[in-house]
VOMAR-71557 format. One record per atom (N, C-alpha, C): x, y, z; residue in three letters; atom name. Coordinates in steps of 0.2 Angstrom, whole numbers. Layout:
{{X, Y, Z}, "ALA", "CA"},
...
//
This chain:
{{429, 559, 107}, "UNK", "N"},
{{425, 565, 110}, "UNK", "CA"},
{{429, 571, 108}, "UNK", "C"},
{{426, 576, 104}, "UNK", "N"},
{{430, 582, 102}, "UNK", "CA"},
{{428, 588, 106}, "UNK", "C"},
{{432, 592, 108}, "UNK", "N"},
{{431, 599, 111}, "UNK", "CA"},
{{429, 604, 106}, "UNK", "C"},
{{423, 607, 107}, "UNK", "N"},
{{421, 612, 102}, "UNK", "CA"},
{{422, 619, 105}, "UNK", "C"},
{{420, 620, 111}, "UNK", "N"},
{{421, 627, 114}, "UNK", "CA"},
{{421, 626, 122}, "UNK", "C"},
{{423, 631, 125}, "UNK", "N"},
{{424, 631, 132}, "UNK", "CA"},
{{422, 638, 135}, "UNK", "C"},
{{419, 639, 141}, "UNK", "N"},
{{417, 645, 144}, "UNK", "CA"},
{{419, 645, 151}, "UNK", "C"},
{{422, 650, 153}, "UNK", "N"},
{{423, 651, 160}, "UNK", "CA"},
{{417, 653, 164}, "UNK", "C"},
{{416, 651, 170}, "UNK", "N"},
{{411, 653, 175}, "UNK", "CA"},
{{414, 653, 182}, "UNK", "C"},
{{410, 656, 186}, "UNK", "N"},
{{412, 656, 193}, "UNK", "CA"},
{{407, 653, 198}, "UNK", "C"},
{{409, 650, 203}, "UNK", "N"},
{{405, 647, 208}, "UNK", "CA"},
{{407, 651, 215}, "UNK", "C"},
{{402, 654, 218}, "UNK", "N"},
{{402, 657, 224}, "UNK", "CA"},
{{402, 652, 230}, "UNK", "C"},
{{407, 651, 234}, "UNK", "N"},
{{407, 647, 240}, "UNK", "CA"},
{{407, 651, 246}, "UNK", "C"},
{{402, 650, 250}, "UNK", "N"},
{{401, 654, 256}, "UNK", "CA"},
{{404, 650, 262}, "UNK", "C"},
{{409, 653, 266}, "UNK", "N"},
{{411, 650, 272}, "UNK", "CA"},
{{409, 655, 278}, "UNK", "C"},
{{406, 651, 282}, "UNK", "N"},
{{403, 655, 288}, "UNK", "CA"},
{{407, 652, 295}, "UNK", "C"},
{{409, 657, 298}, "UNK", "N"},
{{412, 655, 305}, "UNK", "CA"},
{{408, 659, 310}, "UNK", "C"},
{{410, 658, 317}, "UNK", "N"},
{{406, 661, 322}, "UNK", "CA"},
{{407, 669, 322}, "UNK", "C"},
{{413, 671, 318}, "UNK", "N"},
{{414, 678, 318}, "UNK", "CA"},
{{412, 682, 312}, "UNK", "C"},
{{413, 678, 306}, "UNK", "N"},
{{411, 682, 300}, "UNK", "CA"},
{{409, 677, 294}, "UNK", "C"},
{{408, 680, 289}, "UNK", "N"},
{{406, 676, 283}, "UNK", "CA"},
{{410, 678, 277}, "UNK", "C"},
{{413, 674, 273}, "UNK", "N"},
{{417, 675, 268}, "UNK", "CA"},
{{415, 672, 262}, "UNK", "C"},
{{414, 676, 256}, "UNK", "N"},
{{412, 673, 250}, "UNK", "CA"},
{{419, 672, 246}, "UNK", "C"},
{{420, 666, 243}, "UNK", "N"},
{{425, 664, 239}, "UNK", "CA"},
{{423, 662, 232}, "UNK", "C"},
{{426, 666, 227}, "UNK", "N"},
{{424, 665, 220}, "UNK", "CA"},
{{429, 660, 217}, "UNK", "C"},
{{426, 654, 215}, "UNK", "N"},
{{430, 649, 212}, "UNK", "CA"},
{{429, 649, 205}, "UNK", "C"},
{{435, 649, 201}, "UNK", "N"},
{{435, 649, 194}, "UNK", "CA"},
{{434, 642, 191}, "UNK", "C"},
{{429, 641, 187}, "UNK", "N"},
{{428, 634, 184}, "UNK", "CA"},
{{427, 635, 176}, "UNK", "C"},
{{426, 630, 173}, "UNK", "N"},
{{425, 630, 165}, "UNK", "CA"},
{{419, 625, 164}, "UNK", "C"},
{{416, 627, 158}, "UNK", "N"},
{{411, 623, 155}, "UNK", "CA"},
{{413, 621, 148}, "UNK", "C"},
{{413, 615, 147}, "UNK", "N"},
{{416, 612, 141}, "UNK", "CA"},
{{410, 609, 136}, "UNK", "C"},
{{410, 611, 130}, "UNK", "N"},
{{406, 609, 125}, "UNK", "CA"},
{{409, 604, 121}, "UNK", "C"},
{{407, 598, 121}, "UNK", "N"},
{{410, 592, 117}, "UNK", "CA"},
{{405, 590, 112}, "UNK", "C"},
{{407, 586, 107}, "UNK", "N"},
{{402, 584, 102}, "UNK", "CA"},
{{397, 580, 105}, "UNK", "C"},
{{398, 577, 110}, "UNK", "N"},
{{393, 572, 113}, "UNK", "CA"},
{{389, 575, 120}, "UNK", "C"},
{{393, 580, 123}, "UNK", "N"},
{{390, 582, 129}, "UNK", "CA"},
{{393, 589, 131}, "UNK", "C"},
{{390, 592, 136}, "UNK", "N"},
{{392, 598, 140}, "UNK", "CA"},
{{394, 596, 147}, "UNK", "C"},
{{400, 598, 149}, "UNK", "N"},
{{403, 596, 155}, "UNK", "CA"},
{{405, 602, 159}, "UNK", "C"},
{{402, 602, 166}, "UNK", "N"},
{{404, 606, 171}, "UNK", "CA"},
{{408, 602, 176}, "UNK", "C"},
{{410, 606, 181}, "UNK", "N"},
{{414, 602, 186}, "UNK", "CA"},
{{410, 597, 190}, "UNK", "C"},
{{404, 597, 191}, "UNK", "N"},
{{400, 592, 194}, "UNK", "CA"},
{{394, 589, 190}, "UNK", "C"},
{{393, 591, 184}, "UNK", "N"},
{{388, 589, 180}, "UNK", "CA"},
{{390, 587, 173}, "UNK", "C"},
{{386, 583, 170}, "UNK", "N"},
{{387, 581, 162}, "UNK", "CA"},
{{380, 581, 159}, "UNK", "C"},
{{379, 584, 154}, "UNK", "N"},
{{373, 585, 150}, "UNK", "CA"},
{{374, 582, 143}, "UNK", "C"},
{{371, 577, 141}, "UNK", "N"},
{{371, 574, 134}, "UNK", "CA"},
{{368, 579, 130}, "UNK", "C"},
{{371, 580, 124}, "UNK", "N"},
{{369, 585, 119}, "UNK", "CA"},
{{362, 585, 117}, "UNK", "C"},
{{359, 579, 117}, "UNK", "N"},
{{352, 578, 115}, "UNK", "CA"},
{{348, 580, 120}, "UNK", "C"},
{{350, 581, 127}, "UNK", "N"},
{{346, 583, 132}, "UNK", "CA"},
{{347, 590, 133}, "UNK", "C"},
{{351, 594, 130}, "UNK", "N"},
{{351, 601, 130}, "UNK", "CA"},
{{347, 604, 125}, "UNK", "C"},
{{342, 608, 127}, "UNK", "N"},
{{337, 611, 122}, "UNK", "CA"},
{{339, 617, 120}, "UNK", "C"},
{{343, 621, 124}, "UNK", "N"},
{{345, 628, 122}, "UNK", "CA"},
{{350, 631, 127}, "UNK", "C"},
{{353, 636, 125}, "UNK", "N"},
{{358, 639, 130}, "UNK", "CA"},
{{356, 647, 129}, "UNK", "C"},
{{355, 650, 134}, "UNK", "N"},
{{354, 658, 134}, "UNK", "CA"},
{{358, 661, 139}, "UNK", "C"},
{{359, 668, 139}, "UNK", "N"},
{{362, 671, 144}, "UNK", "CA"},
{{359, 678, 145}, "UNK", "C"},
{{360, 681, 150}, "UNK", "N"},
{{358, 688, 152}, "UNK", "CA"},
{{363, 691, 156}, "UNK", "C"},
{{365, 697, 154}, "UNK", "N"},
{{370, 701, 157}, "UNK", "CA"},
{{366, 705, 163}, "UNK", "C"},
{{370, 705, 168}, "UNK", "N"},
{{367, 709, 174}, "UNK", "CA"},
{{372, 714, 176}, "UNK", "C"},
{{371, 720, 175}, "UNK", "N"},
{{375, 726, 177}, "UNK", "CA"},
{{382, 725, 172}, "UNK", "C"},
{{387, 728, 175}, "UNK", "N"},
{{394, 728, 171}, "UNK", "CA"},
{{398, 722, 174}, "UNK", "C"},
{{396, 718, 179}, "UNK", "N"},
{{400, 713, 182}, "UNK", "CA"},
{{399, 706, 180}, "UNK", "C"},
{{395, 706, 174}, "UNK", "N"},
{{395, 699, 171}, "UNK", "CA"},
{{387, 697, 170}, "UNK", "C"},
{{386, 691, 171}, "UNK", "N"},
{{379, 689, 170}, "UNK", "CA"},
{{378, 682, 172}, "UNK", "C"},
{{373, 679, 169}, "UNK", "N"},
{{371, 672, 170}, "UNK", "CA"},
{{370, 668, 163}, "UNK", "C"},
{{373, 662, 163}, "UNK", "N"},
{{372, 658, 157}, "UNK", "CA"},
{{367, 652, 160}, "UNK", "C"},
{{362, 651, 155}, "UNK", "N"},
{{357, 646, 157}, "UNK", "CA"},
{{357, 640, 152}, "UNK", "C"},
{{358, 634, 155}, "UNK", "N"},
{{357, 628, 151}, "UNK", "CA"},
{{350, 626, 152}, "UNK", "C"},
{{346, 626, 146}, "UNK", "N"},
{{339, 623, 146}, "UNK", "CA"},
{{340, 616, 144}, "UNK", "C"},
{{338, 611, 149}, "UNK", "N"},
{{339, 604, 148}, "UNK", "CA"},
{{332, 601, 149}, "UNK", "C"},
{{332, 595, 147}, "UNK", "N"},
{{326, 591, 148}, "UNK", "CA"},
{{324, 589, 155}, "UNK", "C"},
{{329, 591, 159}, "UNK", "N"},
{{328, 590, 167}, "UNK", "CA"},
{{328, 596, 170}, "UNK", "C"},
{{327, 602, 167}, "UNK", "N"},
{{327, 608, 170}, "UNK", "CA"},
{{332, 613, 167}, "UNK", "C"},
{{332, 619, 171}, "UNK", "N"},
{{336, 624, 169}, "UNK", "CA"},
{{342, 625, 174}, "UNK", "C"},
{{348, 625, 172}, "UNK", "N"},
{{354, 626, 176}, "UNK", "CA"},
{{357, 633, 174}, "UNK", "C"},
{{359, 636, 180}, "UNK", "N"},
{{362, 643, 179}, "UNK", "CA"},
{{369, 643, 181}, "UNK", "C"},
{{373, 647, 178}, "UNK", "N"},
{{380, 648, 179}, "UNK", "CA"},
{{382, 655, 179}, "UNK", "C"},
{{386, 658, 184}, "UNK", "N"},
{{388, 665, 185}, "UNK", "CA"},
{{394, 666, 180}, "UNK", "C"},
{{393, 671, 176}, "UNK", "N"},
{{399, 673, 171}, "UNK", "CA"},
{{402, 679, 173}, "UNK", "C"},
{{408, 680, 171}, "UNK", "N"},
{{412, 686, 172}, "UNK", "CA"},
{{414, 689, 165}, "UNK", "C"},
{{413, 684, 160}, "UNK", "N"},
{{415, 686, 153}, "UNK", "CA"},
{{409, 684, 148}, "UNK", "C"},
{{409, 687, 142}, "UNK", "N"},
{{404, 686, 138}, "UNK", "CA"},
{{404, 679, 135}, "UNK", "C"},
{{398, 675, 135}, "UNK", "N"},
{{397, 668, 133}, "UNK", "CA"},
{{395, 668, 125}, "UNK", "C"},
{{396, 674, 122}, "UNK", "N"},
{{393, 674, 115}, "UNK", "CA"},
{{396, 669, 110}, "UNK", "C"},
{{403, 668, 111}, "UNK", "N"},
{{406, 663, 106}, "UNK", "CA"},
{{404, 656, 108}, "UNK", "C"},
{{403, 654, 115}, "UNK", "N"},
{{401, 648, 117}, "UNK", "CA"},
{{394, 646, 115}, "UNK", "C"},
{{389, 651, 116}, "UNK", "N"},
{{382, 650, 114}, "UNK", "CA"},
{{382, 649, 106}, "UNK", "C"},
{{386, 653, 102}, "UNK", "N"},
{{386, 653, 95}, "UNK", "CA"},
{{388, 646, 93}, "UNK", "C"},
{{394, 643, 96}, "UNK", "N"},
{{396, 637, 94}, "UNK", "CA"},
{{391, 631, 96}, "UNK", "C"},
{{388, 632, 101}, "UNK", "N"},
{{383, 627, 103}, "UNK", "CA"},
{{377, 627, 98}, "UNK", "C"},
{{374, 633, 96}, "UNK", "N"},
{{369, 633, 91}, "UNK", "CA"},
{{371, 631, 84}, "UNK", "C"},
{{377, 633, 82}, "UNK", "N"},
{{380, 630, 76}, "UNK", "CA"},
{{380, 623, 76}, "UNK", "C"},
{{383, 620, 81}, "UNK", "N"},
{{384, 613, 81}, "UNK", "CA"},
{{377, 609, 81}, "UNK", "C"},
{{372, 612, 85}, "UNK", "N"},
{{365, 609, 85}, "UNK", "CA"},
{{362, 609, 78}, "UNK", "C"},
{{363, 615, 75}, "UNK", "N"},
{{360, 616, 68}, "UNK", "CA"},
{{363, 610, 63}, "UNK", "C"},
{{370, 609, 64}, "UNK", "N"},
{{373, 604, 60}, "UNK", "CA"},
{{371, 597, 61}, "UNK", "C"},
{{369, 596, 68}, "UNK", "N"},
{{367, 589, 70}, "UNK", "CA"},
{{360, 588, 67}, "UNK", "C"},
{{355, 593, 67}, "UNK", "N"},
{{349, 593, 65}, "UNK", "CA"},
{{349, 592, 57}, "UNK", "C"},
{{353, 596, 54}, "UNK", "N"},
{{353, 595, 46}, "UNK", "CA"},
{{356, 588, 44}, "UNK", "C"},
{{361, 585, 48}, "UNK", "N"},
{{363, 579, 46}, "UNK", "CA"},
{{358, 573, 48}, "UNK", "C"},
{{354, 574, 53}, "UNK", "N"},
{{349, 569, 54}, "UNK", "CA"},
{{343, 570, 49}, "UNK", "C"},
{{342, 576, 47}, "UNK", "N"},
{{337, 576, 42}, "UNK", "CA"},
{{339, 573, 35}, "UNK", "C"},
{{345, 573, 34}, "UNK", "N"},
{{348, 570, 27}, "UNK", "CA"},
{{348, 562, 27}, "UNK", "C"},
{{346, 559, 33}, "UNK", "N"},
{{347, 552, 34}, "UNK", "CA"},
{{341, 549, 31}, "UNK", "C"},
//
């Protein structure tokens, strides 16, 4: 299994006590391998990922969307995912071309 690209994302964890509420931002990574995409708690086989898109929201980051055969999964970003998305699309195009040559 070869690592192709990685992308930082954040998970907001809300802790509530009887006096207050605290939002904790955990830094995590999404890894694009030649066989699958891996997050901290999920794995998506490459053949089950239909597309990846993103949308910037203000100047504070945006959302990355993994469009899969099981639905759409969103991840909060603080940095541009352009290189990650491009790496995925290039890899998918290479896969489709190699399957077409068989």
